[in-house]
NUKESE-347133 format. One record per residue (C-alpha): residue number from 1; residue in three letters; x, y, z. Coordinates in Angstrom, 3 decimals. Layout:
N
[NUM "ALA" [X Y Z]]
...
***
This chain:
81
[1 "UNK" [-105.982 -70.542 26.534]]
[2 "UNK" [-108.093 -72.281 29.033]]
[3 "UNK" [-105.665 -72.005 31.759]]
[4 "UNK" [-102.775 -69.680 33.023]]
[5 "UNK" [-99.101 -70.403 32.342]]
[6 "UNK" [-95.936 -69.034 30.664]]
[7 "UNK" [-94.405 -69.619 27.255]]
[8 "UNK" [-90.915 -71.427 27.813]]
[9 "UNK" [-90.154 -72.785 24.408]]
[10 "UNK" [-90.734 -72.637 20.643]]
[11 "UNK" [-89.613 -74.649 17.868]]
[12 "UNK" [-89.900 -74.373 14.114]]
[13 "UNK" [-89.284 -77.209 11.504]]
[14 "UNK" [-89.666 -76.809 7.860]]
[15 "UNK" [-89.483 -79.665 5.212]]
[16 "UNK" [-89.130 -78.635 1.600]]
[17 "UNK" [-89.817 -80.509 -1.574]]
[18 "UNK" [-87.521 -80.307 -4.709]]
[19 "UNK" [-88.629 -77.571 -6.904]]
[20 "UNK" [-89.911 -75.548 -3.830]]
[21 "UNK" [-90.247 -71.840 -4.310]]
[22 "UNK" [-87.038 -69.931 -3.713]]
[23 "UNK" [-88.369 -68.009 -0.706]]
[24 "UNK" [-88.607 -71.269 1.062]]
[25 "UNK" [-85.316 -72.808 0.239]]
[26 "UNK" [-83.114 -69.682 0.546]]
[27 "UNK" [-85.238 -67.440 2.792]]
[28 "UNK" [-85.183 -66.625 6.489]]
[29 "UNK" [-88.394 -67.567 8.618]]
[30 "UNK" [-89.070 -66.028 11.759]]
[31 "UNK" [-91.788 -67.436 14.210]]
[32 "UNK" [-92.884 -64.900 16.915]]
[33 "UNK" [-95.227 -65.614 19.756]]
[34 "UNK" [-98.052 -62.968 20.103]]
[35 "UNK" [-100.409 -62.656 23.170]]
[36 "UNK" [-103.617 -60.845 22.729]]
[37 "UNK" [-102.652 -59.349 19.281]]
[38 "UNK" [-99.308 -57.952 20.724]]
[39 "UNK" [-95.866 -59.348 20.225]]
[40 "UNK" [-94.190 -60.775 23.320]]
[41 "UNK" [-90.742 -60.369 21.577]]
[42 "UNK" [-89.974 -64.072 22.095]]
[43 "UNK" [-89.108 -65.695 18.553]]
[44 "UNK" [-87.052 -68.196 16.695]]
[45 "UNK" [-85.259 -67.618 13.465]]
[46 "UNK" [-84.816 -70.413 10.771]]
[47 "UNK" [-82.309 -69.906 7.842]]
[48 "UNK" [-83.834 -72.234 5.308]]
[49 "UNK" [-81.792 -74.404 3.268]]
[50 "UNK" [-81.583 -78.155 2.258]]
[51 "UNK" [-84.454 -80.431 2.559]]
[52 "UNK" [-85.168 -80.194 6.262]]
[53 "UNK" [-84.397 -77.212 8.580]]
[54 "UNK" [-85.354 -76.733 12.316]]
[55 "UNK" [-84.452 -74.581 15.164]]
[56 "UNK" [-85.655 -73.805 18.672]]
[57 "UNK" [-85.527 -71.184 21.364]]
[58 "UNK" [-86.161 -71.422 25.118]]
[59 "UNK" [-86.545 -68.631 27.865]]
[60 "UNK" [-87.061 -68.829 31.615]]
[61 "UNK" [-90.206 -69.660 33.109]]
[62 "UNK" [-92.485 -66.596 33.951]]
[63 "UNK" [-90.736 -64.411 31.204]]
[64 "UNK" [-93.954 -64.274 29.013]]
[65 "UNK" [-96.901 -65.169 31.297]]
[66 "UNK" [-100.617 -65.650 30.154]]
[67 "UNK" [-103.816 -65.890 31.957]]
[68 "UNK" [-106.892 -68.002 31.394]]
[69 "UNK" [-108.694 -66.509 28.427]]
[70 "UNK" [-105.603 -64.916 26.762]]
[71 "UNK" [-105.208 -65.579 23.127]]
[72 "UNK" [-101.758 -67.103 22.197]]
[73 "UNK" [-100.600 -66.849 18.388]]
[74 "UNK" [-97.483 -67.913 16.449]]
[75 "UNK" [-96.842 -65.431 13.601]]
[76 "UNK" [-94.483 -66.578 10.814]]
[77 "UNK" [-92.937 -64.061 8.724]]
[78 "UNK" [-90.363 -64.559 5.836]]
[79 "UNK" [-87.664 -62.624 4.106]]
[80 "UNK" [-84.908 -63.393 1.587]]
[81 "UNK" [-81.321 -62.889 2.631]]
***
């Protein structure tokens, strides 16, 4: 990031089309925030189903801080129930 701050929220939204692979329509997606290649432990889980699914998570300011030059990533993993 070009500046310092903290991660306070994360949202995930998935829109599927008819005939989508089963893992998308019946699976579980987890989005996790990473800082400099290490997990922060802050994540949001989405149990897929239907045409549109969304979820979000929030946390207190300064729980996961980053400095200018840190690399933030959002890693998505999936699993079947």
